[in-house]
C-alpha positions in Angstrom: 42.0 -34.4 -59.9 43.0 -34.2 -63.5 40.5 -31.7 -65.0 41.3 -32.6 -68.6 39.8 -35.6 -70.5 37.0 -36.1 -67.9 33.4 -36.6 -68.9 31.4 -34.3 -66.5 27.7 -33.9 -65.9 26.6 -30.7 -64.0 23.1 -31.0 -62.8 21.8 -27.6 -62.1 24.3 -26.0 -64.4 22.1 -23.7 -66.4 23.1 -20.5 -64.4 25.3 -19.1 -61.8 28.1 -21.2 -60.3 27.0 -24.4 -62.0 27.2 -22.8 -65.5 30.6 -21.2 -64.8 32.0 -24.5 -63.5 30.7 -26.3 -66.7 32.5 -23.8 -68.8 35.6 -24.1 -66.7 35.7 -27.9 -67.0 35.2 -27.5 -70.8 38.0 -25.0 -71.0 40.3 -27.5 -69.1 39.7 -30.1 -71.8 36.8 -32.1 -70.4 33.7 -33.2 -72.1 30.7 -31.5 -70.3 27.0 -32.1 -70.2 24.6 -29.9 -68.3 21.2 -30.8 -66.8 18.5 -28.3 -65.7 14.9 -27.2 -65.9 15.2 -24.1 -68.2 14.7 -25.0 -71.9 15.9 -21.5 -72.9 19.1 -21.8 -70.8 19.7 -25.3 -72.1 19.3 -24.1 -75.7 21.9 -21.4 -75.1 24.3 -23.9 -73.6 23.8 -26.3 -76.5 24.8 -23.6 -78.9 28.1 -23.4 -76.9 28.7 -27.0 -77.6 27.5 -28.6 -74.3 25.4 -31.7 -74.1 22.1 -30.7 -72.6 19.4 -32.6 -70.7 16.2 -31.5 -69.1 15.9 -32.7 -65.5 13.8 -31.7 -62.5 15.6 -33.0 -59.4 12.3 -32.9 -57.4 10.9 -35.6 -59.7 12.4 -39.1 -59.5 11.1 -40.2 -62.9 12.6 -37.1 -64.5 16.0 -37.9 -62.8 15.8 -41.5 -64.0 15.0 -40.5 -67.6 17.8 -37.9 -67.6 20.2 -40.5 -66.3 19.4 -42.9 -69.0 19.7 -40.2 -71.7 23.1 -39.0 -70.3 24.5 -42.5 -70.1 23.3 -43.4 -73.5 25.2 -40.4 -75.0 28.1 -40.4 -72.6 28.8 -44.0 -71.5 32.2 -42.9 -70.1 30.7 -40.5 -67.7 33.1 -40.2 -64.7 32.1 -37.0 -62.8 28.7 -35.9 -61.6 28.3 -32.5 -60.0 25.0 -31.9 -58.1 24.4 -28.1 -58.2 20.6 -27.8 -58.0 19.4 -25.6 -55.2 17.0 -22.8 -54.1 17.5 -20.1 -51.5 14.3 -18.9 -49.8 13.7 -16.6 -46.9 11.3 -17.8 -44.2 9.6 -16.1 -41.2 9.4 -19.0 -38.7 6.7 -17.0 -36.8 4.4 -17.6 -39.7 3.3 -21.2 -40.2 2.9 -20.5 -43.9 6.7 -20.7 -44.1 6.4 -24.5 -44.3 5.9 -24.5 -48.1 9.2 -22.7 -48.5 10.8 -25.2 -46.2 9.3 -28.1 -48.1 10.5 -26.7 -51.5 14.0 -26.1 -50.1 14.4 -29.6 -48.6 12.8 -31.3 -51.7 15.3 -29.5 -54.0 18.5 -29.1 -52.0 18.6 -32.3 -50.0 16.3 -34.8 -51.7 17.3 -33.6 -55.1 20.9 -34.2 -54.3 20.1 -37.7 -53.1 18.1 -38.5 -56.2 20.9 -37.5 -58.5 23.5 -39.5 -56.4 21.3 -42.6 -56.3 20.7 -42.4 -60.0 24.4 -42.4 -60.9 26.0 -44.5 -58.1 25.5 -47.8 -59.8 27.2 -46.5 -63.0 30.2 -45.0 -61.2 30.7 -48.0 -58.9 30.4 -50.3 -61.8 33.2 -48.6 -63.8 35.3 -48.6 -60.6 36.3 -45.0 -60.8 34.7 -41.6 -60.8 33.8 -38.6 -58.6 30.7 -37.1 -57.1 30.9 -33.4 -56.4 28.2 -32.3 -54.0 27.6 -28.6 -53.2 26.9 -27.3 -49.8 27.4 -23.7 -48.6 29.2 -21.7 -45.9 25.7 -21.3 -44.5 25.8 -25.0 -43.7 28.4 -24.2 -41.0 27.4 -20.6 -40.1 23.6 -20.2 -40.4 22.0 -17.2 -42.0 18.9 -16.8 -39.9 16.5 -15.5 -42.6 17.1 -18.7 -44.5 16.7 -21.5 -41.8 15.7 -24.3 -44.1 18.4 -23.5 -46.7 21.0 -23.7 -43.8 19.5 -27.0 -42.6 19.4 -28.5 -46.1 23.1 -27.6 -46.8 24.1 -28.9 -43.4 22.4 -32.2 -44.2 24.1 -32.4 -47.6 27.4 -32.0 -45.8 26.6 -34.9 -43.4 25.3 -36.9 -46.4 28.5 -36.3 -48.3 30.6 -37.5 -45.4 28.6 -40.7 -45.1 28.6 -41.2 -48.9 32.4 -40.9 -48.9 32.7 -43.5 -46.2 30.3 -45.9 -47.8 32.0 -45.6 -51.2 35.5 -46.1 -49.8 37.3 -48.8 -51.8 35.0 -48.6 -54.8 37.2 -46.1 -56.7 34.5 -43.4 -56.5 35.4 -40.3 -54.6 33.2 -37.6 -53.1 34.2 -34.0 -53.1 32.2 -31.3 -51.3 32.2 -27.8 -52.7 31.5 -25.2 -50.1 30.8 -21.8 -51.6 30.5 -18.6 -49.7 28.3 -15.8 -51.1 29.2 -15.5 -54.7 28.1 -12.7 -57.0 25.4 -14.4 -59.1 21.7 -14.0 -59.4 21.8 -10.5 -58.0 23.8 -11.5 -54.9 26.2 -8.6 -55.6 23.3 -6.2 -55.1 22.3 -7.5 -51.7 25.7 -8.6 -50.4 28.6 -6.2 -51.3 31.0 -8.9 -49.8 29.9 -11.6 -52.4 32.9 -12.9 -54.2 33.2 -12.2 -57.9 32.1 -15.3 -59.8 35.3 -15.4 -62.0 37.6 -15.2 -59.0 35.6 -17.9 -57.1 35.6 -20.3 -60.1 39.3 -19.9 -60.7 40.1 -20.7 -57.1 37.7 -23.7 -57.1 39.3 -25.2 -60.2 42.8 -24.7 -58.8 41.7 -26.6 -55.6 40.0 -29.3 -57.6 43.2 -29.8 -59.7 45.2 -30.5 -56.6 46.7 -34.1 -56.1 45.2 -35.4 -54.0 42.0 -33.4 -54.3 40.7 -32.2 -51.0 37.6 -33.8 -49.6 36.2 -30.2 -49.1 36.8 -27.5 -51.6 37.2 -24.4 -49.4 38.1 -21.1 -51.1 39.6 -18.5 -48.8 36.4 -16.5 -48.6 34.6 -19.4 -46.9 37.1 -20.3 -44.2 35.5 -17.9 -41.7 32.2 -19.8 -42.1 33.7 -23.3 -42.1 35.8 -22.9 -39.0 33.8 -20.5 -36.9 33.2 -23.0 -34.1 36.8 -24.1 -34.0 38.0 -20.5 -33.9 35.5 -19.4 -31.2 33.8 -16.9 -33.4 30.6 -18.7 -34.0 28.2 -17.0 -31.5 29.4 -13.5 -32.4 29.0 -14.2 -36.1 25.6 -15.7 -35.8 24.5 -12.7 -33.7 25.9 -10.4 -36.5 24.1 -12.3 -39.2 20.8 -12.2 -37.2 20.6 -8.5 -37.9 19.5 -9.5 -41.4 16.2 -10.7 -39.9 15.1 -7.1 -40.5 14.9 -8.2 -44.2 11.8 -10.2 -43.4 8.4 -8.4 -43.9 7.2 -7.0 -40.6 10.6 -7.3 -39.0 11.9 -3.8 -39.9 13.7 -2.1 -37.0 
């Protein structure tokens, strides 16, 4: 993928990985717009020169309005990155976890689908473009304290595969970004193994710039997750990660 002279929309790009990738695309020479829910963060990004659009991916009318505004300003849009997501812990022994599950699926899975649906006619109509979906190493190697997060990201992986197959021949590609734990939003405090954001983003941009671009963007730090079943390490790794259930209230010890 040529990272220069593209017109990119990063939905969910107001913080963390999304914001860093928006900056990296811009530094590579692309025109970049960012969508998100935080007016304050959007205002800061606008001062950096990004196009900014308020959008709530859990609301279909908000997504549709943002699409119209983006395409009015950027009719040559050719790349849509769907970054919006939430990570919530759930205790499955407590039925009250269902609200966290609902929020997670509504944002991570249905939000991704809403964004893709909104921009598919445009990209197919122009006969060229790229969707970049975002899953997680947890899609392939669950983290038991976050069951719905794992399920939502596994679902986005499967959806990305099906989308790629359905868009074959249209000129629109589908690239799946699979991050491991990255040191954003306090991750570095709870996970000392989280990758530094700068190093992660640099590796991602290098992989994206390959010709041809891989269907899955897999930094070295996520390979253990992605190929655990193939390597025969899956059961042991899930057992190790299950120790983190002690993080849940009432599960200490």
